[in-house]
A tleap script that builds the chain and sets N, CA, C and O, in Angstrom:
source leaprc.protein.ff14SB
mol = sequence {
  NMET THR GLU THR GLN VAL ASP ASP MET LEU
  GLU ARG GLN ALA GLY LEU CYS PRO ILE CYS
  ARG ARG GLY LEU GLY ASP LYS PRO HIE VAL
  ASP HIE ASP HIE GLU THR GLY GLU VAL ARG
  GLY GLU THR ALA GLU ASP VAL ARG ALA ASP
  CGLY
}
set mol.1.N position { 61.782 -76.350 -73.094 }
set mol.1.CA position { 62.673 -75.570 -73.916 }
set mol.1.C position { 62.758 -76.202 -75.297 }
set mol.1.O position { 62.742 -77.423 -75.453 }
set mol.2.N position { 62.848 -75.343 -76.271 }
set mol.2.CA position { 63.003 -75.841 -77.632 }
set mol.2.C position { 64.468 -76.175 -77.889 }
set mol.2.O position { 65.347 -75.754 -77.137 }
set mol.3.N position { 64.722 -76.917 -78.935 }
set mol.3.CA position { 66.095 -77.250 -79.304 }
set mol.3.C position { 66.896 -75.978 -79.607 }
set mol.3.O position { 68.075 -75.887 -79.265 }
set mol.4.N position { 66.252 -75.005 -80.246 }
set mol.4.CA position { 66.910 -73.740 -80.553 }
set mol.4.C position { 67.288 -73.002 -79.281 }
set mol.4.O position { 68.381 -72.444 -79.195 }
set mol.5.N position { 66.403 -72.988 -78.291 }
set mol.5.CA position { 66.702 -72.320 -77.020 }
set mol.5.C position { 67.880 -72.994 -76.313 }
set mol.5.O position { 68.744 -72.317 -75.756 }
set mol.6.N position { 67.909 -74.312 -76.338 }
set mol.6.CA position { 69.012 -75.048 -75.720 }
set mol.6.C position { 70.318 -74.733 -76.449 }
set mol.6.O position { 71.338 -74.479 -75.809 }
set mol.7.N position { 70.292 -74.748 -77.783 }
set mol.7.CA position { 71.485 -74.427 -78.568 }
set mol.7.C position { 71.983 -73.021 -78.266 }
set mol.7.O position { 73.187 -72.809 -78.122 }
set mol.8.N position { 71.065 -72.056 -78.169 }
set mol.8.CA position { 71.433 -70.673 -77.860 }
set mol.8.C position { 72.078 -70.577 -76.473 }
set mol.8.O position { 73.071 -69.871 -76.289 }
set mol.9.N position { 71.505 -71.291 -75.503 }
set mol.9.CA position { 72.036 -71.278 -74.145 }
set mol.9.C position { 73.446 -71.860 -74.125 }
set mol.9.O position { 74.343 -71.306 -73.490 }
set mol.10.N position { 73.639 -72.975 -74.820 }
set mol.10.CA position { 74.956 -73.598 -74.863 }
set mol.10.C position { 75.979 -72.688 -75.529 }
set mol.10.O position { 77.135 -72.631 -75.109 }
set mol.11.N position { 75.557 -71.983 -76.557 }
set mol.11.CA position { 76.458 -71.046 -77.232 }
set mol.11.C position { 76.851 -69.906 -76.294 }
set mol.11.O position { 78.023 -69.537 -76.221 }
set mol.12.N position { 75.875 -69.348 -75.578 }
set mol.12.CA position { 76.168 -68.262 -74.625 }
set mol.12.C position { 77.117 -68.715 -73.525 }
set mol.12.O position { 77.937 -67.934 -73.042 }
set mol.13.N position { 77.004 -69.969 -73.134 }
set mol.13.CA position { 77.854 -70.519 -72.069 }
set mol.13.C position { 79.170 -71.051 -72.618 }
set mol.13.O position { 80.010 -71.521 -71.850 }
set mol.14.N position { 79.365 -70.987 -73.923 }
set mol.14.CA position { 80.582 -71.495 -74.579 }
set mol.14.C position { 80.813 -72.972 -74.267 }
set mol.14.O position { 81.954 -73.432 -74.232 }
set mol.15.N position { 79.718 -73.719 -74.040 }
set mol.15.CA position { 79.821 -75.146 -73.766 }
set mol.15.C position { 80.366 -75.490 -72.397 }
set mol.15.O position { 80.708 -76.642 -72.131 }
set mol.16.N position { 80.451 -74.479 -71.511 }
set mol.16.CA position { 81.013 -74.696 -70.182 }
set mol.16.C position { 79.962 -74.536 -69.095 }
set mol.16.O position { 79.003 -73.779 -69.244 }
set mol.17.N position { 80.156 -75.253 -68.011 }
set mol.17.CA position { 79.313 -75.104 -66.834 }
set mol.17.C position { 79.619 -73.755 -66.199 }
set mol.17.O position { 80.786 -73.459 -65.945 }
set mol.18.N position { 78.605 -72.920 -65.933 }
set mol.18.CA position { 78.856 -71.611 -65.339 }
set mol.18.C position { 79.297 -71.675 -63.880 }
set mol.18.O position { 79.750 -70.671 -63.330 }
set mol.19.N position { 79.173 -72.827 -63.255 }
set mol.19.CA position { 79.548 -72.960 -61.849 }
set mol.19.C position { 80.980 -73.483 -61.704 }
set mol.19.O position { 81.789 -72.889 -60.993 }
set mol.20.N position { 81.292 -74.594 -62.378 }
set mol.20.CA position { 82.618 -75.197 -62.211 }
set mol.20.C position { 83.565 -74.885 -63.370 }
set mol.20.O position { 84.757 -75.184 -63.290 }
set mol.21.N position { 83.040 -74.280 -64.460 }
set mol.21.CA position { 83.813 -73.882 -65.636 }
set mol.21.C position { 84.425 -75.049 -66.400 }
set mol.21.O position { 85.350 -74.858 -67.190 }
set mol.22.N position { 83.910 -76.263 -66.169 }
set mol.22.CA position { 84.339 -77.436 -66.933 }
set mol.22.C position { 83.357 -77.642 -68.075 }
set mol.22.O position { 82.302 -77.010 -68.126 }
set mol.23.N position { 83.715 -78.526 -68.982 }
set mol.23.CA position { 82.794 -78.903 -70.040 }
set mol.23.C position { 81.539 -79.529 -69.447 }
set mol.23.O position { 81.569 -80.066 -68.339 }
set mol.24.N position { 80.446 -79.460 -70.181 }
set mol.24.CA position { 79.163 -79.945 -69.668 }
set mol.24.C position { 79.047 -81.460 -69.661 }
set mol.24.O position { 78.196 -82.004 -68.956 }
set mol.25.N position { 79.870 -82.149 -70.417 }
set mol.25.CA position { 79.812 -83.609 -70.447 }
set mol.25.C position { 78.666 -84.115 -71.311 }
set mol.25.O position { 78.050 -83.349 -72.051 }
set mol.26.N position { 78.388 -85.402 -71.213 }
set mol.26.CA position { 77.391 -86.051 -72.056 }
set mol.26.C position { 75.956 -85.795 -71.616 }
set mol.26.O position { 75.039 -85.833 -72.436 }
set mol.27.N position { 75.758 -85.537 -70.335 }
set mol.27.CA position { 74.395 -85.369 -69.810 }
set mol.27.C position { 74.300 -84.104 -68.961 }
set mol.27.O position { 74.216 -84.191 -67.736 }
set mol.28.N position { 74.312 -82.929 -69.592 }
set mol.28.CA position { 74.211 -81.698 -68.796 }
set mol.28.C position { 72.858 -81.617 -68.089 }
set mol.28.O position { 71.867 -82.193 -68.539 }
set mol.29.N position { 72.843 -80.908 -67.001 }
set mol.29.CA position { 71.640 -80.714 -66.180 }
set mol.29.C position { 71.081 -79.317 -66.455 }
set mol.29.O position { 71.817 -78.330 -66.430 }
set mol.30.N position { 69.781 -79.245 -66.716 }
set mol.30.CA position { 69.135 -77.941 -66.894 }
set mol.30.C position { 68.840 -77.394 -65.511 }
set mol.30.O position { 67.963 -77.898 -64.809 }
set mol.31.N position { 69.573 -76.362 -65.121 }
set mol.31.CA position { 69.394 -75.744 -63.815 }
set mol.31.C position { 68.229 -74.761 -63.893 }
set mol.31.O position { 68.197 -73.885 -64.758 }
set mol.32.N position { 67.281 -74.917 -62.982 }
set mol.32.CA position { 66.105 -74.043 -62.995 }
set mol.32.C position { 65.650 -73.749 -61.574 }
set mol.32.O position { 65.951 -74.490 -60.638 }
set mol.33.N position { 64.922 -72.659 -61.439 }
set mol.33.CA position { 64.337 -72.263 -60.162 }
set mol.33.C position { 63.088 -73.110 -59.944 }
set mol.33.O position { 62.174 -73.098 -60.768 }
set mol.34.N position { 63.050 -73.833 -58.849 }
set mol.34.CA position { 61.921 -74.730 -58.589 }
set mol.34.C position { 60.626 -73.987 -58.282 }
set mol.34.O position { 59.540 -74.542 -58.451 }
set mol.35.N position { 60.728 -72.763 -57.841 }
set mol.35.CA position { 59.521 -71.991 -57.544 }
set mol.35.C position { 58.931 -71.344 -58.794 }
set mol.35.O position { 57.716 -71.367 -58.992 }
set mol.36.N position { 59.790 -70.768 -59.639 }
set mol.36.CA position { 59.290 -70.036 -60.808 }
set mol.36.C position { 59.381 -70.832 -62.099 }
set mol.36.O position { 58.697 -70.519 -63.074 }
set mol.37.N position { 60.226 -71.863 -62.109 }
set mol.37.CA position { 60.439 -72.636 -63.320 }
set mol.37.C position { 61.429 -71.991 -64.282 }
set mol.37.O position { 61.721 -72.549 -65.340 }
set mol.38.N position { 61.951 -70.811 -63.918 }
set mol.38.CA position { 62.884 -70.097 -64.789 }
set mol.38.C position { 64.165 -70.907 -64.973 }
set mol.38.O position { 64.783 -71.336 -63.999 }
set mol.39.N position { 64.554 -71.109 -66.221 }
set mol.39.CA position { 65.792 -71.818 -66.528 }
set mol.39.C position { 66.947 -70.844 -66.392 }
set mol.39.O position { 66.939 -69.759 -66.973 }
set mol.40.N position { 67.958 -71.260 -65.599 }
set mol.40.CA position { 69.114 -70.396 -65.355 }
set mol.40.C position { 70.290 -70.756 -66.240 }
set mol.40.O position { 71.133 -69.905 -66.525 }
set mol.41.N position { 70.361 -71.982 -66.673 }
set mol.41.CA position { 71.469 -72.409 -67.523 }
set mol.41.C position { 71.653 -73.905 -67.451 }
set mol.41.O position { 70.905 -74.608 -66.771 }
set mol.42.N position { 72.648 -74.380 -68.155 }
set mol.42.CA position { 72.993 -75.796 -68.130 }
set mol.42.C position { 74.234 -75.955 -67.276 }
set mol.42.O position { 75.184 -75.180 -67.391 }
set mol.43.N position { 74.220 -76.961 -66.420 }
set mol.43.CA position { 75.381 -77.226 -65.571 }
set mol.43.C position { 75.906 -78.608 -65.858 }
set mol.43.O position { 75.202 -79.448 -66.419 }
set mol.44.N position { 77.160 -78.847 -65.469 }
set mol.44.CA position { 77.743 -80.173 -65.591 }
set mol.44.C position { 76.869 -81.150 -64.792 }
set mol.44.O position { 76.242 -80.770 -63.803 }
set mol.45.N position { 76.839 -82.389 -65.228 }
set mol.45.CA position { 75.954 -83.384 -64.625 }
set mol.45.C position { 76.129 -83.501 -63.111 }
set mol.45.O position { 75.152 -83.697 -62.389 }
set mol.46.N position { 77.362 -83.382 -62.629 }
set mol.46.CA position { 77.609 -83.582 -61.194 }
set mol.46.C position { 77.558 -82.290 -60.385 }
set mol.46.O position { 77.933 -82.284 -59.212 }
set mol.47.N position { 77.097 -81.189 -60.996 }
set mol.47.CA position { 76.990 -79.888 -60.316 }
set mol.47.C position { 75.516 -79.553 -60.116 }
set mol.47.O position { 74.712 -79.681 -61.039 }
set mol.48.N position { 75.176 -79.134 -58.934 }
set mol.48.CA position { 73.809 -78.680 -58.664 }
set mol.48.C position { 73.891 -77.328 -57.981 }
set mol.48.O position { 74.669 -77.143 -57.046 }
set mol.49.N position { 73.090 -76.388 -58.446 }
set mol.49.CA position { 73.060 -75.050 -57.856 }
set mol.49.C position { 71.948 -74.985 -56.822 }
set mol.49.O position { 70.877 -75.560 -57.017 }
set mol.50.N position { 72.198 -74.294 -55.739 }
set mol.50.CA position { 71.164 -74.075 -54.734 }
set mol.50.C position { 70.375 -72.828 -55.085 }
set mol.50.O position { 70.890 -71.894 -55.700 }
set mol.51.N position { 69.115 -72.837 -54.679 }
set mol.51.CA position { 68.325 -71.619 -54.841 }
set mol.51.C position { 67.269 -71.721 -55.809 }
set mol.51.O position { 66.538 -70.755 -56.029 }
savepdb mol mol.pdb
quit
């Protein structure tokens, strides 16, 4: 992902984790589908999405 794509994603998410609705913290995790590689969003460091 480019820096612009990451910035756009963070803006769409309003800086919040879409799963726990908390701030993303210092080290957000790029959540992606392991089969397709599709990036779903950024999650808080201690949150992991299944699937």
